[in-house]
N, C-alpha and C positions, 0 to 999 in steps of 0.2 A: 462469423457477425455482420450484420449489417450494420454502414456506418452510415450518417447524412452529413452531410456538410451545408453547411448555411456562413455566415455572418454577424456580428454583435457588434457595434461602438467600431464599423470599420476593421475590425478583425476578422481573419476565416476560422472558424473551427470545426470541428469535426466530431463527432458524438456517435460515438460508438454502444450499439447497443449492444447488454449481455442478457439473453434470457433465463428469466428464473422465474416459473408461474406468468405472472401477471407486472411486475416489479420493473422499471428501467431508471437504471441510475445514471445522471446526468454525470458531467466530464468536469475537473476540477479544472480552475482558472490555468491556463496555458504556463502563469511562472511558477509554478508547481509542480512537486513531484506529482507524476500520472499515475502514481501506483498507492500514496497513500494521502493524495493532495496536501502536505505539507510544503514549508521551505526549507531544505537540509540539502549539504554537500551531496552527489551522487554517491558519493564513496562510502557514506552512514545509514547506519541502519532505517527501513520504513518507519512509521512510528505507529507501532502496532494498537495505539488506544486510539489512534481517529476512526473517527465514527465511521469516512470512506472508506478508509482502509478494511476495514473491520467487514463493510456490507458488502463491497468487488470480491475479497478471497473468498468467504462464503457462499457470494453465488456463483465463481469461476471454480469451487474448487469443493467446494460443500460441504466445508466444517470448520469452525473458526481457527482461524489467524495466532501461532504461535509468535514469542519472538522471536526463536529461531526460524521460523518463515520470513519473519521480518528483516533479518541478515543474513538469509540463506545469499545473499548476490555480494559480502561483504569478505575481505580477507580474513585469515585467520587469526591477524595481530587487530583487528579492528572487533573482532568480534568474542576476542579473549577480554578485551577493555568493556568492551557493554555487558560481556556476563556477569564481571564483576563484581562491573558499578550498578547493574540492576541487583544483583545476592548482597550488594551492601543494604539497599534499601529493603528487601525480605522480597525480593521476588526470583522465583527461581525458573532459570534457563532449561528447559527442557529439550535434548536436540531431537528431530523428526527424523533420523537414520535410521 
């Protein structure tokens, strides 16, 4: 993938071009998660409802993201806690296995 480097407001930025027909997704701010463009501790799931995450995931994987995808990098304990919390709100978390 092509990486474009530049500066903005005195900070160096890198823009990763992800080819998907004629669409290009600009990166999120450097101080947020680079996968979902939200502020969260790295050990917690990405925000599956973030528009940035949905678009980036679709461009990279050719399908929509699931909560299981958003939690793939988490420990089993975090996955279990989040799955139960999502279920309490009526959200089913299907495994990608």
